[in-house]
C-alpha positions as CSV (number, residue, x, y, z in Angstrom):
1,X,119.6,64.1,84.9
2,X,119.2,62.5,88.2
3,X,116.7,65.1,89.2
4,X,114.6,64.5,86.1
5,X,114.7,60.7,86.7
6,X,113.4,61.2,90.2
7,X,110.6,63.4,89.0
8,X,109.7,60.8,86.4
9,X,109.6,58.1,89.1
10,X,107.3,60.2,91.3
11,X,105.0,61.0,88.4
12,X,104.8,57.3,87.6
13,X,103.9,56.4,91.2
14,X,101.2,59.1,91.3
15,X,99.7,57.8,88.0
16,X,99.7,54.2,89.2
17,X,98.1,55.2,92.6
18,X,95.4,57.0,90.8
19,X,94.6,54.1,88.5
20,X,94.5,51.6,91.4
21,X,92.2,53.9,93.4
22,X,89.8,54.1,90.4
23,X,89.7,50.3,89.7
24,X,89.7,49.0,93.3
25,X,86.3,47.7,94.5
26,X,84.9,49.3,97.5
27,X,85.4,47.4,100.8
28,X,82.3,48.9,102.1
29,X,79.7,48.5,99.3
30,X,76.9,48.4,101.8
31,X,77.7,51.7,103.4
32,X,75.7,54.8,102.6
33,X,77.3,56.3,99.5
34,X,76.2,59.7,98.3
35,X,77.8,59.1,94.9
36,X,75.5,56.2,94.3
37,X,72.4,58.2,94.9
38,X,70.5,59.9,92.1
39,X,70.8,63.7,92.9
40,X,67.9,66.1,92.5
41,X,70.4,68.9,92.1
42,X,74.2,69.1,92.3
43,X,74.6,72.9,92.7
44,X,75.4,72.7,96.4
45,X,77.4,69.5,96.6
46,X,80.0,70.2,99.2
47,X,83.4,70.7,97.5
48,X,85.5,71.2,100.6
49,X,85.9,74.9,99.8
50,X,84.2,76.5,102.9
51,X,84.1,80.0,101.4
52,X,82.3,78.7,98.3
53,X,79.9,76.7,100.5
54,X,79.1,79.7,102.7
55,X,78.5,81.8,99.5
56,X,76.2,79.1,98.1
57,X,74.2,78.8,101.3
58,X,73.8,82.5,101.6
59,X,72.6,82.7,98.0
60,X,70.1,79.8,98.6
61,X,68.7,81.4,101.7
62,X,68.0,84.5,99.6
63,X,66.1,82.3,97.1
64,X,64.3,80.5,99.8
65,X,63.3,83.8,101.4
66,X,61.9,85.1,98.1
67,X,60.1,81.9,97.4
68,X,58.6,81.4,100.8
69,X,57.7,85.0,101.6
70,X,54.0,84.0,101.7
71,X,54.4,80.6,103.2
72,X,53.6,79.4,106.7
73,X,55.7,80.4,109.7
74,X,56.4,76.7,110.1
75,X,59.8,76.8,108.6
76,X,62.2,77.7,111.3
77,X,65.5,79.3,110.3
78,X,67.8,77.1,108.2
79,X,70.6,75.4,110.2
80,X,73.6,77.6,110.6
81,X,76.0,74.7,111.1
82,X,78.6,74.6,108.3
83,X,81.2,72.6,110.1
84,X,83.3,70.0,108.4
85,X,84.9,66.7,109.5
86,X,87.9,67.5,111.7
87,X,86.6,71.0,112.6
88,X,85.2,72.1,115.9
89,X,81.4,72.1,115.6
90,X,80.6,72.5,119.3
91,X,80.2,68.8,120.0
92,X,83.8,67.7,119.6
93,X,83.9,66.5,123.2
94,X,80.9,64.2,122.9
95,X,83.0,61.1,122.7
96,X,85.5,62.1,125.4
97,X,85.1,60.7,128.8
98,X,85.2,63.1,131.8
99,X,88.1,62.0,134.0
100,X,85.6,62.1,137.0
101,X,83.0,60.0,135.2
102,X,83.6,56.3,135.5
103,X,81.4,54.2,133.1
104,X,78.8,52.1,134.7
105,X,79.4,48.4,134.4
106,X,76.9,45.6,134.7
107,X,79.2,42.7,135.4
108,X,77.1,39.7,136.4
109,X,74.0,41.8,136.6
110,X,71.0,39.7,135.5
111,X,68.0,40.5,133.4
112,X,64.8,39.0,134.7
113,X,61.2,38.7,133.5
114,X,58.7,38.6,136.3
115,X,55.2,37.3,135.5
116,X,51.7,37.9,136.9
117,X,52.8,41.2,138.6
118,X,49.4,42.9,138.5
119,X,47.5,40.1,140.4
120,X,50.3,39.6,143.0
121,X,50.5,43.3,143.8
122,X,46.8,43.9,144.0
123,X,46.2,41.0,146.3
124,X,48.7,42.4,148.8
125,X,47.9,46.1,148.4
126,X,51.5,46.8,147.8
127,X,53.4,49.5,145.9
128,X,54.0,48.8,142.2
129,X,56.6,46.0,141.8
130,X,58.8,48.2,139.7
131,X,59.0,50.8,142.3
132,X,60.0,48.2,145.0
133,X,62.7,46.7,142.8
134,X,64.1,50.1,141.9
135,X,64.2,51.6,145.4
136,X,64.9,48.6,147.5
137,X,67.0,46.3,145.2
138,X,68.6,48.8,142.9
139,X,66.8,47.4,139.9
140,X,66.6,49.1,136.4
141,X,63.2,48.7,134.7
142,X,63.5,47.7,131.1
143,X,59.9,46.9,130.2
144,X,56.6,46.8,132.1
145,X,53.1,45.9,131.0
146,X,50.1,44.1,132.5
147,X,51.6,40.6,131.8
148,X,55.2,40.9,132.9
149,X,58.1,43.1,134.1
150,X,61.6,43.1,132.7
151,X,64.2,44.3,135.2
152,X,67.9,44.2,135.5
153,X,69.3,43.4,139.0
154,X,72.9,44.1,140.1
155,X,75.0,41.2,141.3
156,X,75.0,42.3,144.9
157,X,71.1,42.5,145.0
158,X,70.4,39.2,143.1
159,X,70.0,37.0,146.2
160,X,67.8,39.4,148.2
161,X,65.6,40.3,145.2
162,X,65.1,36.7,144.3
163,X,64.1,35.9,147.9
164,X,61.6,38.8,147.8
165,X,60.0,37.5,144.6
166,X,59.8,34.0,145.9
167,X,58.2,35.1,149.1
168,X,55.4,36.7,147.1
169,X,55.0,33.8,144.7
170,X,56.1,35.8,141.7
171,X,57.4,33.6,138.8
172,X,60.7,34.8,137.4
173,X,62.6,33.9,134.2
174,X,66.2,34.8,133.8
175,X,66.6,36.3,130.3
176,X,70.3,36.9,130.7
177,X,72.9,36.1,133.4
178,X,75.5,38.8,132.5
179,X,74.3,42.1,131.1
180,X,77.9,43.5,130.7
181,X,78.8,40.6,128.6
182,X,75.9,41.4,126.3
183,X,77.0,45.1,126.1
184,X,80.6,44.1,125.3
185,X,79.4,41.7,122.6
186,X,77.3,44.4,121.1
187,X,80.3,46.7,120.8
188,X,82.6,43.9,119.5
189,X,80.1,42.7,116.9
190,X,79.6,46.2,115.6
191,X,83.3,46.7,115.2
192,X,83.8,43.4,113.5
193,X,81.0,44.0,111.0
194,X,82.7,47.3,109.9
195,X,86.3,46.2,110.1
196,X,88.8,46.3,107.2
197,X,91.1,43.5,106.4
198,X,93.9,45.4,108.1
199,X,91.9,45.3,111.3
200,X,91.0,49.0,111.3
201,X,87.7,50.7,110.8
202,X,87.1,51.2,107.1
203,X,86.9,54.7,105.8
204,X,83.3,55.0,104.7
205,X,82.3,56.2,101.2
206,X,80.1,58.9,102.7
207,X,81.8,61.9,104.4
208,X,79.6,61.3,107.5
209,X,80.6,57.7,107.9
210,X,77.0,56.5,108.2
211,X,76.1,52.9,107.7
212,X,73.7,50.4,109.3
213,X,76.1,47.7,110.5
214,X,76.8,49.5,113.8
215,X,75.4,52.1,116.1
216,X,76.7,55.7,115.6
217,X,77.4,58.6,117.8
218,X,75.6,62.0,117.6
219,X,78.3,63.6,115.5
220,X,78.0,61.0,112.8
221,X,74.2,61.2,112.7
222,X,74.3,65.0,112.4
223,X,77.0,64.9,109.8
224,X,74.8,62.5,107.8
225,X,71.9,65.0,108.0
226,X,74.1,67.8,106.9
227,X,75.4,65.6,104.0
228,X,71.9,64.9,102.9
229,X,71.0,68.6,103.1
230,X,74.0,69.4,100.9
231,X,73.4,66.8,98.4
232,X,69.7,67.5,97.9
233,X,69.2,71.3,98.4
234,X,66.1,71.4,96.3
235,X,64.1,69.1,98.5
236,X,65.9,69.0,101.8
237,X,66.3,71.5,104.6
238,X,68.0,71.2,107.9
239,X,66.7,73.0,111.0
240,X,68.0,73.5,114.5
241,X,64.7,73.8,116.5
242,X,66.3,74.2,120.0
243,X,69.0,73.3,122.4
244,X,69.4,70.7,125.2
245,X,70.3,71.4,128.8
246,X,74.0,70.5,127.9
247,X,73.9,72.8,124.8
248,X,73.5,70.3,122.0
249,X,71.5,71.1,118.9
250,X,68.1,69.6,118.3
251,X,68.0,68.9,114.6
252,X,65.1,68.2,112.1
253,X,65.5,67.3,108.5
254,X,62.7,68.0,106.1
255,X,62.2,66.3,102.7
256,X,59.7,67.8,100.4
257,X,59.0,69.0,96.9
258,X,56.4,71.4,98.2
259,X,56.6,72.2,101.9
260,X,53.5,74.4,102.0
261,X,51.1,72.3,100.0
262,X,51.9,68.7,100.7
263,X,50.5,66.7,103.6
264,X,53.0,66.2,106.3
265,X,54.5,63.2,108.2
266,X,56.5,63.6,111.3
267,X,59.0,60.9,112.4
268,X,61.2,60.9,115.5
269,X,63.5,58.6,117.4
270,X,65.8,58.5,120.3
271,X,63.5,60.0,122.9
272,X,64.8,57.3,125.3
273,X,68.6,57.3,125.3
274,X,69.3,53.5,125.6
275,X,67.0,52.6,122.6
276,X,69.9,52.8,120.1
277,X,68.1,50.9,117.3
278,X,65.6,53.8,117.2
279,X,67.9,56.5,115.8
280,X,69.5,53.8,113.6
281,X,66.0,53.1,112.1
282,X,65.1,56.7,111.6
283,X,68.4,57.5,109.7
284,X,67.8,54.3,107.7
285,X,64.3,55.7,106.7
286,X,65.9,59.0,105.6
287,X,68.4,57.0,103.4
288,X,65.7,54.8,101.9
289,X,63.4,57.7,101.1
290,X,66.1,59.6,99.2
291,X,67.7,56.6,97.4
292,X,66.3,57.0,93.9
293,X,63.8,59.7,95.1
294,X,62.6,60.4,91.6
295,X,61.6,56.7,91.3
296,X,59.7,56.6,94.6
297,X,55.9,56.1,94.3
298,X,53.8,59.2,94.3
299,X,52.4,58.6,97.8
300,X,56.0,59.0,99.1
301,X,57.0,62.0,96.9
302,X,53.8,64.0,97.4
303,X,54.4,64.2,101.2
304,X,56.5,66.5,103.3
305,X,58.6,64.5,105.7
306,X,59.9,66.0,108.9
307,X,62.4,63.7,110.5
308,X,64.2,64.0,113.9
309,X,66.5,61.0,114.5
310,X,67.5,62.0,118.1
311,X,65.1,63.8,120.3
312,X,67.3,63.2,123.4
313,X,70.9,64.0,122.3
314,X,72.3,64.5,125.8
315,X,70.9,61.2,127.1
316,X,72.0,59.4,123.9
317,X,75.6,60.5,124.2
318,X,75.6,59.7,128.0
319,X,74.3,56.2,127.2
320,X,77.2,55.8,124.7
321,X,80.0,56.9,126.9
322,X,78.9,56.3,130.5
323,X,75.8,54.2,131.1
324,X,74.5,52.0,128.3
325,X,71.1,51.6,130.1
326,X,70.4,55.4,130.6
327,X,66.9,56.4,129.7
328,X,66.2,60.0,130.6
329,X,67.7,63.3,129.5
330,X,70.5,64.9,131.5
331,X,68.9,67.9,133.2
332,X,70.2,68.4,136.8
333,X,67.7,68.8,139.6
334,X,67.7,71.6,142.2
335,X,66.6,69.4,145.1
336,X,68.1,66.0,144.2
337,X,71.5,64.6,143.2
338,X,69.6,62.4,140.7
339,X,69.7,63.6,137.1
340,X,67.3,63.6,134.2
341,X,63.6,63.5,133.1
342,X,61.8,60.9,131.1
343,X,60.8,63.0,128.1
344,X,58.1,60.6,127.1
345,X,56.3,61.4,130.4
346,X,56.8,65.2,130.1
347,X,54.2,66.1,127.4
348,X,51.1,67.9,128.5
349,X,48.6,65.1,128.3
350,X,47.5,63.6,131.6
351,X,50.8,64.8,132.9
352,X,51.9,63.5,136.4
353,X,49.2,60.8,136.6
354,X,49.4,57.1,135.7
355,X,52.6,55.4,134.7
356,X,55.1,58.1,135.7
357,X,56.9,59.0,138.9
358,X,57.4,62.1,140.9
359,X,60.7,60.8,142.2
360,X,63.6,62.4,140.3
361,X,65.6,59.2,140.8
362,X,63.1,56.9,139.0
363,X,63.3,56.0,135.3
364,X,59.9,57.4,134.6
365,X,60.3,60.8,136.5
366,X,57.9,63.2,134.7
367,X,59.7,66.4,135.5
368,X,58.6,69.5,137.6
369,X,55.7,70.3,135.2
370,X,54.3,69.5,131.8
371,X,56.7,70.6,129.1
372,X,59.3,71.5,131.6
373,X,62.2,70.2,129.5
374,X,63.9,72.0,126.7
375,X,63.6,69.1,124.3
376,X,59.9,68.8,124.9
377,X,59.4,72.5,124.5
378,X,61.3,72.5,121.2
379,X,59.3,69.6,119.7
380,X,55.9,71.0,120.9
381,X,56.6,74.4,119.5
382,X,57.9,73.1,116.2
383,X,55.0,70.7,115.7
384,X,52.6,73.5,116.4
385,X,54.3,75.6,113.8
386,X,53.9,73.0,111.1
387,X,50.4,71.7,112.1
388,X,48.8,72.7,108.9
389,X,48.4,69.5,106.8
390,X,50.2,67.5,109.5
391,X,48.6,64.0,109.1
392,X,51.0,61.6,110.9
393,X,53.2,61.4,113.9
394,X,55.4,58.3,114.1
395,X,57.7,57.8,117.1
396,X,60.2,54.9,117.1
397,X,61.1,53.1,120.3
398,X,62.3,49.7,121.4
399,X,61.6,47.0,122.4
400,X,58.4,44.7,122.1
401,X,57.7,44.4,118.4
402,X,54.4,46.3,118.5
403,X,52.6,48.9,116.5
404,X,50.4,50.8,118.9
405,X,48.2,53.8,118.7
406,X,46.5,56.2,121.3
407,X,45.6,56.2,124.0
408,X,48.1,55.2,126.7
409,X,47.2,57.8,129.3
410,X,43.6,56.5,129.7
411,X,41.7,53.4,128.9
412,X,40.2,54.7,125.7
413,X,40.7,54.6,121.9
414,X,41.4,57.4,119.5
415,X,38.5,58.3,117.3
416,X,40.7,57.1,114.4
417,X,41.2,53.7,115.9
418,X,39.5,51.8,113.0
419,X,41.8,53.3,110.4
420,X,44.9,52.9,112.7
421,X,44.1,49.2,113.4
422,X,43.7,48.6,109.6
423,X,46.9,50.3,108.6
424,X,48.8,48.7,111.4
425,X,47.6,45.2,110.6
426,X,48.6,45.6,107.0
427,X,52.0,46.8,108.0
428,X,52.4,43.9,110.4
429,X,51.4,41.5,107.6
430,X,54.0,43.0,105.3
431,X,56.7,42.9,108.0
432,X,55.9,39.2,108.6
433,X,56.3,38.4,104.9
434,X,59.5,40.4,104.6
435,X,61.5,39.4,107.8
436,X,59.4,36.8,109.5
437,X,59.0,38.9,112.6
438,X,55.6,39.2,114.3
439,X,54.4,42.7,115.5
440,X,51.4,43.1,117.7
441,X,48.9,45.8,116.7
442,X,46.5,47.6,119.0
443,X,45.7,50.4,121.4
444,X,48.6,51.4,123.7
445,X,47.0,50.9,127.0
446,X,46.1,47.3,126.1
447,X,49.2,46.2,124.3
448,X,51.7,48.0,126.5
449,X,50.4,49.7,129.6
450,X,48.8,52.9,131.0
451,X,51.3,55.8,131.0
452,X,50.6,59.5,130.8
453,X,52.6,62.4,129.3
454,X,53.6,60.6,126.1
455,X,54.3,62.5,122.8
456,X,52.0,60.1,120.9
457,X,48.9,60.9,123.0
458,X,49.7,64.6,123.0
459,X,50.0,64.5,119.2
460,X,46.6,62.8,118.8
461,X,44.6,64.4,121.6
462,X,46.0,68.0,121.6
463,X,47.1,68.4,118.0
464,X,44.4,66.3,116.4
465,X,46.8,64.3,114.2
466,X,45.1,61.2,112.8
467,X,47.9,58.7,112.1
468,X,49.7,58.4,115.4
469,X,51.8,55.4,116.1
470,X,54.4,54.3,118.6
471,X,56.5,51.7,116.9
472,X,58.2,49.4,119.4
473,X,61.0,47.8,117.4
474,X,62.8,44.5,118.0
475,X,63.1,42.4,119.9
476,X,60.8,40.7,122.4
477,X,63.3,40.5,125.3
478,X,66.1,38.2,124.4
479,X,68.4,41.2,123.9
480,X,66.1,44.1,124.7
481,X,67.8,47.5,124.4
482,X,71.1,45.8,123.6
483,X,70.1,44.6,120.2
484,X,73.0,43.2,118.2
485,X,74.2,45.4,115.3
486,X,73.7,42.5,113.0
487,X,69.9,43.1,113.4
488,X,69.9,46.8,112.7
489,X,69.1,46.7,109.0
490,X,66.4,44.1,109.3
491,X,64.8,46.0,112.2
492,X,65.0,49.3,110.4
493,X,63.4,47.8,107.3
494,X,60.4,46.8,109.5
495,X,60.2,50.4,110.7
496,X,60.2,51.7,107.2
497,X,57.3,49.5,106.2
498,X,55.0,51.2,108.7
499,X,56.0,54.6,107.5
500,X,55.3,53.6,103.9
501,X,51.9,52.2,104.7
502,X,50.9,55.4,106.6
503,X,52.0,57.5,103.6
504,X,50.1,55.3,101.3
505,X,46.9,55.6,103.4
506,X,47.0,59.4,103.5
507,X,44.9,60.6,100.6
């Protein structure tokens, strides 16, 4: 009797818990929620049964192989990653700090904007100001163009660097007096925006945990891509196109109803590690494209989208765990203790000339040769493989609030400049109407500066792609790379507008 009573109580508790779970409102309604999306097909929704999923994927590959036997060689083998949350997928140590690796701190380091740098340096026949501040005063270059230079200076060098600039009559504005405080605030705000009432991170509705109220690590971004692939198997494919120096996958997601016939748009982000809003924007674009896909306008649905949220996974993870302002990849050098290559100076277009450095310790080090880096090689080879009908190359960066187009490696315009200016201007107008933010539009070397070896110039000049843009997202220098998480969604929506306008203009 007592035993039966206990079982009745347990049963009652289970029923009540189930009812409460069903009627309770979500505490994270704004998170990405696969269940809210209109699926194209449900056959391969991940059920948690790994044997079943493996069987489904094998079956689908057979179908894909049969359907694509006459298609272009563009489609690299489907991703083999079938890992699940909690299982070892090869990147399980990404968030773990090496005991010998102490995170870089920027306590009382200042962010300066130095004006009139071109005139001052040319009058004195000196080295570029950025090189001087880097090598002599331990500066880290944030942004450089013909009008100004943004540079962070460590506390111990502030007095000497200021004296140097004053001696050369260079006007300096202090944008921030404590960079570490800005970094700490970025982390705290992101945590607060995704915090539950109990003070713990809310469990997201999506398995991946993706949302756009905070910046995410590589595992979450890749889990999101796998989740999308599993939810929309009829139109989404996930590719591993190469590996990094530290062995991480380089992943690309395609979205298309007809990969071989549709005109193609390439989107990438995260080529520079510290530009966190870039991968956030690219994942946001994926989400927005697939939300109600069947209701999207025809100019969206009749394109094949190839999307790579993080081109520099090693650098991105290093910026998250060790040095928030890290820019390059993490390839070691044979002849220097300094690490990394600027991937956006490594492409084979004017390589090793203007706007890059041959010094491995500099932020813009271009590598030992054009396409020397595994990441560059993977992207170059993959884009060459899908070049048929490839109409657009969009690469997302920060910061400046600018929509720029080739060229940057020389003082010249792309032959498509008229169309690029028109589309860019319309996107800037729509952005202004939507968010109130102003984006400059123009040729790269004028709006930003001369710099060779960029992926955008290579895409235009070598591959002949028409719609090539570098999108410099928010802001204009108040926060720079350390953009508060509260601005992610607004910024990402601005990036989406340019992608939509390009798709619309492609006939």
